[in-house]
N, C-alpha and C positions, 0 to 999 in steps of 0.2 A: 504493500500500500504506500510505497514511497511517494507517489504522485497524488495520493488522495487529498492531502492537505491543501495543495495549491488548486486542484480542481474544485474542491468544495468551496473554497473562498471565492474563486472566480464565479462559480454558479450563483452564489449568494449575492455577489455584487451586481451581476447581470440583472438580477431581479430587483435590485435596489432595496434589499432587505437588510435589516440590522440582525445581529446575532440573536437578539431577544425575540424578534419576529419569527425568525427561522425556528428557534427553539420551541416557541409556542405552536407553530404549525406542525412540527414533528412530535410534539408532546414530550419533549425532553428538557433538560436544564440548559440555561445559557452557558454555564461552565463547561458542559459537555461539548457544545459547538465550538467554544473557544479552544478547548484542548484538541479537537479534531483539526482545526485550522492551523494550529501551531505544531502539530505532529506529536503532541504529548500523549495522545491516546487515539484509538480508532473505534468506530461504532461496532456494536455487536453485529454479527453477520446477518441476523434476522432483520436488522434495520436497513440493510443495503437496498433491497427491492423497494422499500417504502421511500427512501431518499431519492432513488433513481426515478421512480414514478412521479414524485413531487416536482422534480426538475425537468422531467421529460427527456431523460437520457437513459442509455443502457447502463447496466452495472459495470461492463467493461470500460465504458467512458468514464464513469465515476471513479474507477480505480486507475484511470490514466492509461488504459490499454487500447491501442489501435483506434484512436479517435478518427483518423482519416478514413478508415474502413467504414466506420459508422456513418459518416457523412456521405460516402459513396453509396452505401446501401439505401439510405433515405432518398437521395437524389435519383437513384435508379428506379426505385419503386414509384416515386411520384412521376417521373418521366414516362414510364410504361403506362401508368394510369392516364396521364394527360393525352397520350397518343390514342388510347382506346376511347377517350371522351370525344375525340374528333370524329369518330365514326359511330358515336352513340353507344359505345360498349361500356356503359356504366356498370352493368351487372358483372361483366368480366373483370372489371378493375377492382371490385370490392375484395375478393380473396387475396389479391396481390397486396393491397394496402393493409388488410387485417394481419397478414403474415408479417409484414414489416413492423407493424405496431407491437406485435408480440415480442419482437427482438428489441424494439426501441419504444417502450411504453411512455406515453405522455408527450411524445414529440409533436409540437404544434403543427408543423407543416404536414406531417402524416395525418394527424387528426383532421385538419382542415380539408385535405384532399379526399379523405374518406368521407367526410360529411358531404362534400360536393358530389361524390359518387352515389352515396345513399339517397341524396336529394333527387338524383336523376332516375331513380327506380320506383317512384311513387306508384306507378301503375302496376308494376310487378309485385310490390310489397309495401303497402301503406305504413307498416311498422318501421320500415327503414327510414321513413321521413321523421318519425319520432326520435329514432336513434341519432339522426343527423342533427336535430335540434339540441339534443343532450350534448353532443360533441361540441357544437358551437358554444353552448353555455359553459362547458368546461374550459374551452380556450379563453373565453372572456374572464373566467375566474383566475386563471393562472398566468396569462400572458402579460408581459411588460412591453411587448412590441406594439407601438401605437398604430402602425399601419395595419398589422394583422388584426388588432381589435376593431379598427374601423371597418375593415373588410368583412369581418364576422358580423358586426352589427348590421351592415348593409344587407348581408345575406339573410339574417334573421327577419328583417322587414319583409322580404319576399316569401320566406318560408311561412311566417305567420299569416301573411295575406292569402297564400294558397290554402291554408287551413281555415280561412275565413275568421281568424281571431284578430279582427281589425284593431281592437284596443291595444293588444300587445305590439302589433305591427307599427302602430302610431307612436307608441312609447319609444321603440328603438329608432324609428325614423327621426324623431325629434331630438334624440341624443347625439345624432351625427353632427359634425361641425358644419357651420353655415358656409355658403359659397365664398363669401369674401375672405375667408381665412384658408382656403384651399391652396395647395402648392402652385397649381397652374396659374391661378389669378394673381397670386402674390409675386411670383417670379416674373410674370408678364408685365407687371406695372411698377416694379420696385427699382428698376434700373440696375439691378444687381448683375444681370447679363448685359453684354454689349456686343456691338458689331454683328457679324454673321450668326453668332450663337443666339443673340437676341432675336434676330430676324427669323431664324428657323423655329425658335420657340413660339414666337407670335403667330407664325403660319400654322403651327400645330394647334395653338389655342383657337384660332379662327375656325378650324375644322371641328375641333372638339366642342366648342361652345355653339357653333352653328348647328351641329348635329343635335345638340340638346334642345335648341330652339325649334328645330324641325319636329322633334318628338312632342314638344308642347303644342305646336300648331296643329298637329294631327288630331289632338283631342277636340279642337274647335272645328276641324274639317269634317269629322265624322258626324253622322246624323243622330245617333242613338245614345251617345254618352252624356252630352249636355243638352239641356233644353235651350230654345232660342233666347229666353230671358237670361239664363245662366251664362250664355256666351257673350252677352253685351259687354263692351261696345263692339265686339267682333260679330260677324255672321259666318255661316258656313262658307259662303262664297268669298268673303273678304279673307278668311283664313286660308282658303285654297290659293287665292291670288298671292298672298304673302309667302306661302310655301313655295310657289313656283319662282318668285323673285329671289328668295333666299337660296334656292337650289342653283340659280344662275350665279349668285355671288360666290358660292362655294365651289362651283365647277372649275 
């Protein structure tokens, strides 16, 4: 366990946890965590699976053994799954991801990819949808990755909408950051980027935001989603005209 101390300390700091918080989560004393991180003592072997699961790593990783191989296995499983997703092979992707999670319990990327696969099999097995939501909620509970948590929150909006649990969908939607603090909007108007890099970023934003505007206009273009009164000051015809003009701008 020569490398256990440094790995343990690194994992704790990655989660922005104090020794006291980690000790409370694991149900042990703060002194025990301190001794582990300084190499004065090591956890009982029965605790290793619990610690590994908490941090989303394998026991081998926790002990400092072959971390590169772990990352390769995780990337390979996710890559295989994503290729299957391209052809609608969500069912086929599930056992690949489950097998990888057995070896690397609690890994956020594997859990997220599995949740995505399970979400794509609602017709084959409605229970899979429930499992997907549980995985999303577990990621939210353990992750310190802001982008991952935002992505999971977005997915939960759609999952609860599909289940017609609109109250829950609305709660998660309202917890997402507002448009004016998103990366694309901020970088596009802050002058942090310059020259060709700025020009390329702005072109990308025009396409990104333009596509979002088109999606909004579609709601006003369709006949059955909004009533004529709800569409005001738009009409179905004016929305369709604006849609065509915007498509020309984005062409």
